[in-house]
C-alpha positions as CSV (number, residue, x, y, z in Angstrom):
1,M,0.0,0.0,0.0
2,D,2.9,2.4,0.6
3,S,3.9,2.1,-3.0
4,I,0.4,3.0,-4.1
5,R,0.4,6.0,-1.8
6,A,3.7,7.1,-3.2
7,I,2.4,6.9,-6.8
8,E,-0.8,8.8,-5.8
9,H,1.3,11.5,-4.0
10,D,3.4,12.1,-7.1
11,A,0.3,12.2,-9.3
12,M,-1.4,14.6,-6.8
13,M,1.4,17.1,-7.1
14,K,0.8,17.2,-10.9
15,Q,-2.9,17.0,-10.7
16,T,-5.2,19.1,-12.9
17,P,-9.0,18.9,-13.0
18,Q,-10.7,17.0,-15.8
19,A,-12.0,19.3,-18.5
20,G,-15.4,20.7,-17.5
21,L,-15.2,19.5,-13.9
22,V,-15.7,22.9,-12.3
23,E,-18.5,23.9,-14.6
24,L,-20.4,20.6,-14.0
25,M,-20.0,20.9,-10.2
26,E,-21.3,24.5,-10.3
27,Y,-24.3,23.4,-12.3
28,L,-25.0,20.5,-9.9
29,E,-24.6,22.9,-6.9
30,M,-27.1,25.4,-8.4
31,R,-29.6,22.5,-8.8
32,N,-28.9,21.2,-5.3
33,V,-27.9,17.8,-6.6
34,R,-26.2,15.6,-4.1
35,K,-22.7,14.3,-5.1
36,G,-20.8,11.3,-3.8
37,I,-17.5,9.9,-4.8
38,C,-16.6,6.2,-5.3
39,T,-12.9,5.8,-6.1
40,R,-10.0,3.5,-5.8
41,N,-7.8,6.3,-4.6
42,F,-6.9,6.9,-1.0
43,D,-8.5,9.8,0.8
44,T,-5.5,12.2,0.6
45,P,-5.6,12.7,-3.2
46,V,-9.3,12.9,-3.2
47,N,-9.3,15.6,-0.5
48,H,-6.5,17.4,-2.4
49,L,-8.6,17.5,-5.5
50,I,-11.6,18.8,-3.6
51,E,-9.6,21.4,-1.7
52,K,-7.6,22.6,-4.7
53,F,-10.2,22.7,-7.5
54,L,-13.6,22.3,-5.8
55,N,-13.3,24.3,-2.6
56,G,-16.7,24.6,-0.9
57,K,-18.3,21.8,-2.9
58,L,-19.9,19.1,-0.8
59,F,-19.4,15.4,-1.5
60,F,-21.0,12.8,0.7
61,P,-20.2,10.1,1.1
62,I,-16.7,9.7,-0.2
63,V,-15.9,6.0,-0.8
64,T,-12.2,5.4,-1.1
65,R,-9.7,2.5,-1.5
66,E,-10.3,1.4,2.1
67,F,-13.9,0.5,1.4
68,R,-14.6,-3.2,0.9
69,P,-15.4,-4.8,-1.4
70,P,-13.9,-2.5,-4.1
71,K,-15.1,-1.8,-7.6
72,P,-16.2,-3.5,-9.8
73,D,-18.4,-4.7,-6.9
74,P,-21.4,-2.4,-6.7
75,A,-21.1,-2.1,-2.9
76,G,-19.6,1.4,-2.9
77,I,-22.3,2.8,-5.0
78,L,-25.0,1.0,-3.1
79,H,-23.4,2.5,0.1
80,I,-23.9,6.0,-1.3
81,A,-27.6,5.1,-2.1
82,R,-28.1,4.0,1.4
83,K,-26.5,7.1,2.9
84,W,-28.8,9.2,0.8
85,E,-31.8,7.0,2.0
86,L,-32.7,6.0,-1.6
87,D,-35.2,3.1,-1.5
88,D,-34.4,1.8,-5.0
89,G,-30.7,1.0,-4.6
90,G,-28.6,2.6,-7.2
91,K,-31.4,3.1,-9.8
92,A,-31.7,6.9,-9.2
93,L,-27.9,7.4,-9.5
94,I,-25.6,8.2,-12.3
95,M,-22.1,6.7,-12.2
96,V,-19.5,8.7,-14.1
97,G,-16.2,7.1,-14.6
98,D,-13.4,6.2,-16.9
99,S,-12.8,2.5,-16.4
100,I,-14.5,-0.8,-16.9
101,D,-14.6,-1.2,-13.1
102,D,-16.5,2.1,-12.9
103,M,-19.0,1.1,-15.6
104,T,-19.4,-2.4,-14.2
105,A,-19.9,-1.2,-10.6
106,G,-22.5,1.3,-11.8
107,Y,-24.3,-1.2,-14.0
108,R,-24.4,-3.9,-11.2
109,A,-25.8,-1.2,-8.8
110,G,-28.6,-0.4,-11.3
111,A,-27.2,3.1,-11.9
112,A,-27.0,4.8,-15.3
113,T,-23.4,4.8,-16.4
114,V,-21.4,7.5,-18.2
115,L,-18.0,6.9,-19.6
116,L,-15.6,9.8,-19.6
117,V,-14.0,8.6,-22.8
118,N,-10.4,9.2,-23.8
119,D,-7.9,7.6,-26.2
120,V,-7.0,4.8,-23.7
121,N,-10.6,3.7,-22.8
122,A,-12.4,4.4,-26.1
123,H,-13.0,0.6,-26.5
124,L,-15.4,0.7,-23.6
125,A,-17.8,3.0,-25.5
126,Q,-19.6,0.0,-26.9
127,H,-19.3,-2.1,-23.7
128,E,-22.6,-3.5,-22.5
129,H,-22.2,-1.7,-19.1
130,T,-21.8,1.7,-20.7
131,D,-24.9,3.8,-21.1
132,L,-23.5,7.0,-22.5
133,C,-20.1,8.6,-23.4
134,I,-18.8,12.1,-22.9
135,R,-15.4,13.6,-23.6
136,R,-15.7,16.5,-21.1
137,L,-17.5,16.5,-17.8
138,D,-19.5,19.6,-18.7
139,E,-21.1,17.8,-21.6
140,L,-23.2,16.1,-18.9
141,I,-25.0,19.5,-18.3
142,Q,-26.8,19.5,-21.6
143,I,-27.5,15.8,-21.3
144,L,-29.1,16.3,-17.9
145,E,-31.1,19.3,-19.2
146,E,-32.4,17.4,-22.2
147,G,-33.0,14.1,-20.5
148,F,-30.5,11.3,-20.1
149,Q,-30.8,8.9,-23.0
150,G,-28.6,5.8,-22.5
151,Q,-28.2,2.7,-24.5
152,I,-28.8,0.1,-21.8
153,G,-32.4,-1.2,-21.4
154,R,-31.9,-2.8,-18.1
155,D,-34.3,-5.5,-19.3
156,D,-37.0,-2.9,-19.7
157,E,-38.8,-2.6,-23.1
158,R,-38.6,1.2,-22.9
159,P,-36.3,2.3,-20.1
160,D,-37.2,5.7,-18.6
161,T,-33.7,7.2,-18.5
162,R,-35.3,10.7,-18.5
163,A,-36.8,9.8,-15.1
164,Q,-33.4,8.6,-13.9
165,A,-31.8,11.9,-14.8
166,E,-34.7,13.9,-13.3
167,A,-34.5,11.8,-10.1
168,A,-30.7,12.4,-9.9
169,L,-31.3,16.2,-10.4
170,G,-33.9,16.2,-7.6
């Protein structure tokens, strides 16, 4: 674990926010949308990101590397749903991530999944656990405004992904 902490510390010193992060967080704050974090990072780099780029933004709960079982298990996302007292598990949540473990954890929790696509993970765009792809986080603003339209039916003939987005926006 010390080697992972060292790698995270080095990355933290060079850290820059994902494109559109601040704009998306401001939009969500204006709409009073709750935000949680489910990551495989330790708490120090997560707190650094929040303090450096998102000062004043509230995230609760924050699920880090210490949480068991880790992604791709849906337990972290379902933990967020329980903390928010959601009675439908993860169905009212949107999991945004950049890895197969993010997409799979979200899918298994019943959440809508959004892949933050890049050159390394582009092959996941057509994965069965990926609902939607964006290249910048602020692209999610228009998607939420217009109604989330994903590709996964979740065994429904006509999934109501608009209702999912509206539920997430409160």
